[in-house]
Structure formats: structure tokens, C-alpha cells
N, C-alpha and C positions, 0 to 999 in steps of 0.2 A: 847532351841530350840522352836521356835514358831510354830503355826499350819501351816503356809505357807511353812515351811521347812519339813513337814511330809506328807507322802503319805496318801491320804484320804481312801485308801482301806486297807492298812496293818499297817499304823502308823509308819513305818520305815522312816529314813531320805530320802527325795526324790532327794537329790543332784542336785537340779535345780538351775542354776545360777541366774534365775529370781526371785526365792523365796524371798519374802519380799522386793524386790527392788522397788524403785519408778521410776527409769529410765530404759530404755530398755538396754538389754545386747546384745553383738554382737554374742555370741555363747553359746550353751548349748547342752548337750547330747540329750535333747528332740527335738532340731531342726532337728536332723538326724535320729530319731527313729519314724517309722510310728506307729501311735496309732489309732486304729479303732474308728470311731466316736461313735459307740454304747457304748464303754467303757466310753467315756466322758459323753454321755447322761445319763448313769446310776448313775453318781455322784450326791450327794445332791446339790441342787441349791446354798447353801451357800458356796460351794467349787469352783464353776465355776469361772474361771478367777482369782482365788485367791490362788490356790494350784496346785500341779502337782503330777502325779503318780510317783512312784520311778522307776528306770530303770528295776528292776526285774518284777514288776507288769505290766509295759507297754510291756515288751518283752514277758513274759509268757502269759498274757491275749490276746495279739494281735496274738499270734501264735497258740492258742487253736482252734481246729476245731469248726465251728459253728454247733449248734444243728439244724438239719433240719428234 
């Protein structure tokens, strides 16, 4: 499994249909799961547009209440 197929937060498989693909895919779980922009902004620059969070991290982190 290459790095594009792993979640940059937890290291588990991200199950993203786009991972490691050179062509666009028509559908993936991540197309239908809202992910807060702040989660993406926290990722290291080398992961941006190259990897995807796993469904668990995306779901759990996006549903956590914000610290105010």
C-alpha cells in the first residue's frame, strides 16, 4: 500500500477511489462526506491533493465540537 492509500492522520487505509489514480474517478465515499476545511488545512503540505483522510477520521473529526 503506498502513501496515497493511507490516511495522513492515522495511517490506516483511506479507501479513497482516487488514491494513486492518474485519471479522475466518478464516485468515492469522500465525494459524499462533508469534511471541514480546517481539517484539510491542518495536513502537512506534502499531503495536500495527494492523499485523503480515511472515512473514520473524516467522520469523527468533522463531528467533534469546535473548541471555543
